[in-house]
N, C-alpha and C positions, 0 to 999 in steps of 0.2 A: 539518021539516029535509026536506031533499031527496037522493037517491039517485044514484047516477049507476046505470046499466044495462051490469055487463063481459061481458063474452064468457063462457060456461058454464064452461069450463076452468078461467080463470081464478077468477073467483068459487067453484068450488069448490076449486081450491089455497088460495086462501085461508079459508075454511071451512075447512077440515084442518089451517093454520095455524094458524087462534086453537084449534084443537081438540087440539093435540098439548103446550101448554103444561100445559091442563089434563089429559093424561094422566100424562104424566112427573109433575106433581106428586103426583096418587094415587102415584104408582112411588118418589117421596121417604116418598111418607109411610109407603108400607108397608113399606120398606127399612131405614128409622127403628124399626120397632115392631120389626122383623126382630134389629135389632143389639142392642134394648134389653134384649128377650126369651131372645136364641140367647146361651150363655156367654163365653166369652173364644173368641178364635180358632183355628178348632182345626188349621190351616196357616199360617205364617208369610204368605202370598201372599194372606191373607183381606184382611186389613187394608186393600192396596193395590186390589183388586177392589172393594172399600165404597167406598175414596175415587175411582175411578174409574167406577160406575155412579151416586153422587153428582154428581160434576162433569159428568160427559155429560147425565144427566137436568136438573142448574141451569142448564148452558151453550146445551144446544139446547132449553131450553124458551123461555130468554130472546131469544135470535135466533129462532125459530119468530113468539114475540110481535113483535118489534119487526119484521120482514120482514111478518106478517100487519099490518100500519098502516101500512105503505108498501105492500102492492101495489093497493090502492085508486086508486093517485097513479100508478103506473107506473112508479116510482121502478127505475130501475136496480140501484141497492145494497140493494134488499127483496128482489129475486131472488136476488141477490149470499148478502145474512145468510141466505136460506131456505136455500139450496144448502149453505152451510156447517154449516148446525145439522142438515143428514140425518148427515151423518159421526161426531158426538157422538153422537147418538142410535145410533150403530150402536155406536161405542166401548160408550157404557152397555149395551144390548144384550148386549156382550160379556162385560162386569165379573158382568153379573147372570148367564149362564150358567156363566163360572167360578163363580161362587159357589152353581151349583146351588139356584138360587132354586127355591120352590116353585109358585109363582106362573107358571107355564109358558105358560098365558094372556094374563097380563098382557106377556109378552115378546113371543109369537106377534102380538097386537094393536101392540105398537110395531112389529114391524117391517111389518109390511102396512100401516100406517099413513106410515112411514117409505120404504118402497118407493114408495106412492102418490104419497107428496107426489114424492118424486125424479123417478118418471116423470112424470109433470104438467109439470115445471119444465123438464124437455129435451124438451116436445112443440114446435114450430114454431107454432103457434099463441099458445103463452107467450111463446116466446124476442124471436116477434116485434111482441108485446107491447110488451115491455119495451127491447126493441133497435131 
């Protein structure tokens, strides 16, 4: 199996995009455990916030996984998918913050990862690779 050598920033972004779905799935697991162990929703907006977190993590992770797959080929669609996944993850983070989740470290880690991916996607070296 031969591997092509990618520039550093592109390879770093691809690896971060491969890590993001894993962290999102761990977040979904903790969210499900939290919902099962807590009682009924304390405020009427909690149900919407749970669906917001679940949808953002699931769709953001799915788009990140598809984008990571197309990154090595230099497909411009992979760049757009990766950029589209980051606001979805931010929506999930907002919903988690609104739920007052006790897993603040996980929320912070997700924020740092999404910020790093977005910063890499907007760098000239990465954009020039795709366009």
